[in-house]
C-alpha positions in Angstrom: 114.3 118.3 138.0 113.3 122.0 138.2 113.1 123.3 135.1 114.2 127.2 135.0 111.4 129.9 135.2 110.3 131.3 131.7 111.5 134.3 130.5 109.0 137.0 130.3 107.1 137.1 126.8 109.0 138.9 124.1 108.7 142.3 124.0 107.4 142.8 127.3 109.3 144.1 130.1 110.0 142.3 133.3 108.1 143.9 136.4 109.5 145.0 139.3 107.8 142.7 141.6 109.3 139.9 139.1 112.9 141.4 139.1 113.4 141.6 142.6 112.1 137.8 143.3 108.2 138.5 143.4 106.2 137.1 146.4 108.9 135.5 148.4 111.0 139.0 148.7 108.0 141.0 149.4 106.9 138.5 152.1 110.4 138.9 153.6 109.9 142.6 153.5 106.4 142.9 155.2 107.9 140.2 157.9 110.8 142.1 158.6 108.9 145.7 158.5 106.5 143.9 161.4 109.3 142.7 163.6 110.1 146.1 164.0 106.3 147.5 164.3 105.8 144.8 167.0 109.2 146.6 169.1 108.2 150.3 168.2 106.5 152.1 171.0 104.6 154.4 168.8 103.4 152.1 166.0 102.8 148.7 168.3 99.8 150.4 170.0 98.3 151.2 166.6 97.5 147.3 166.9 95.0 146.9 170.0 95.0 143.0 169.3 98.4 142.6 168.7 97.4 140.3 165.9 99.5 141.7 162.8 98.6 138.9 160.5 95.6 140.5 158.9 97.9 143.7 158.5 101.0 141.6 157.4 98.4 140.1 154.5 96.9 143.3 153.5 100.5 145.2 153.0 101.8 142.4 151.3 99.2 141.7 148.8 99.2 145.7 148.4 102.7 146.0 147.6 103.0 143.0 145.4 100.0 144.4 143.1 101.5 147.8 143.2 104.7 146.5 141.6 103.3 144.2 139.0 102.5 141.0 140.7 99.2 139.6 141.6 95.8 141.7 141.7 94.5 140.1 144.7 94.6 142.8 147.0 92.1 144.8 144.6 90.0 141.4 144.0 89.4 141.1 148.0 89.5 145.0 149.0 88.8 147.1 146.0 90.5 150.0 145.1 93.2 150.9 147.8 92.2 154.0 148.7 95.3 154.5 151.5 94.4 157.7 152.7 91.1 156.9 153.7 92.0 153.4 155.0 94.4 155.3 157.1 92.1 158.1 158.2 91.1 156.4 161.7 94.7 156.1 162.7 97.1 158.9 164.5 99.1 159.1 161.3 101.4 162.1 162.6 105.2 163.0 161.5 106.3 161.1 164.5 104.5 158.0 163.6 105.5 158.2 160.1 109.2 158.7 161.2 108.9 155.6 163.2 107.1 153.8 160.1 110.1 155.0 157.7 112.5 153.8 160.1 111.0 150.2 160.6 110.5 150.1 156.6 114.3 151.1 156.2 115.8 148.4 158.1 113.6 145.9 156.3 114.3 147.3 152.8 118.2 147.0 153.9 118.0 143.8 155.0 116.4 142.6 151.7 120.0 143.2 150.0 118.7 144.4 146.7 120.8 145.7 144.0 121.2 149.5 144.5 119.2 150.6 141.6 115.8 148.6 142.8 116.3 149.3 146.5 116.3 153.0 145.3 113.1 152.8 143.4 111.2 150.8 146.3 112.7 153.1 148.9 111.6 156.4 146.9 107.7 155.2 146.9 107.5 154.2 150.5 109.1 157.1 151.5 106.5 159.6 149.4 103.7 156.9 150.5 104.4 157.5 154.2 104.5 161.5 153.8 101.5 161.1 151.8 99.9 159.5 154.7 100.0 161.9 157.5 97.0 163.1 158.6 97.3 164.8 161.9 100.0 167.3 163.3 98.8 166.7 166.9 101.4 165.0 169.1 101.1 161.1 169.7 98.5 160.5 172.6 99.6 158.3 175.4 99.1 155.1 175.2 96.2 153.8 178.0 97.9 151.9 181.1 101.2 152.4 179.0 104.2 153.9 180.4 104.0 157.8 180.9 107.3 159.6 179.9 
């Protein structure tokens, strides 16, 4: 017989991480997001080896830590330094918009409570805007289809 999870310690608020379903919810969010990335003509080429595994793990660990879950991300990688870590990538407004479209579909698929969805989306949208590092057009993909 499975016992119910204990309530948070008296006087301590429940974290957003716990409130929306913890590890399982963030795992689903990241999985759905990367399904979109895999099909996206702007984002997919940013992963030349087409191995999303390490990126999925890093994103999930980061989001979990940010929202009050385990601190595994910092234990493994140190301070998030998001702008520095994204500097090697061509993050222009077009890439941001594609990232947001993939993330929007993933967030909506979670069917969170409206207030929780709004909180999560607000952060993701602000983070995406903050990572723009160029206004140059997206370069063509070598060997890809020219439009």
